[in-house]
N, C-alpha and C positions, 0 to 999 in steps of 0.2 A: 503493500499500499504506500510506503514512503517512497519507493522508486517512482511510482505513478505521479505522486505529488511533485517530485523533482523533474520528471520528464515532461509533464503535461504543458508547462508554459514554453518549453523548448519546441515541442511538437507544434503547438499553436503558432508560434513565431515562424516556424519553417513554412507551415501552411499559408500563412498570410504573406510571406515573402514570395512564395511560388505563385500565388494568385496575383500579386503586384506585377511580377515579371510577365505573366501571361496577359494581364490587361494592357501593359505598355506594348508588348509585341502585337497585340491584336488591335491596336489603335488606328492602324491603317494610314500612317502619315510617312509618305515617301521622302518628303524634304523637311528635315527637322528645323532648318533655319539657322541663322547666326545672329549675333549681335554686333552692330557696326556703330562706331562713334560718330555722333551727329550733333553738332551745335552744343558742346560741352556735356552732352548725355549720350545715351545709347538707345538704339532703335532696333527692334526685331525685323530682319530682313528675311523673307521667305517664310517657311513654315506652314503649318496647317490651320492657322487662325486668321480668318478674314475679319475686316472691320465690322461687317454685319453679324458676326457671332457674338460680339460683346454687347451687353446690355448696359446702358449708361442712363441712369435716372435723370429725368428732367429737373432743372433747377426751379425752385419755387419763385412765383412771380412776385409775391409779396413777402416781407419779412414776417416771422411769426410774432404774434403779440402775447404778452405775458398777462393773461386775463386773471389768473389766480395768484400772482405774485404779490407779496405784502408790500405796503408802502414803508420805505425806509427813510423818508424825509421828515 
């Protein structure tokens, strides 16, 4: 019973690592891309991510109001 307690975390970690490798191999990306220095920063060139794949939340048109904030004046 104590051997099972010692080996169970190791077996679970091995199974999770194998699943991670299989997931990455099955991702289907032929061009992994590379980072290029641009204007003092870096930009991903190539790769499997297109601009339409990223969800960017829209900015609020009005600043939020503090309706329930206590008056400190």
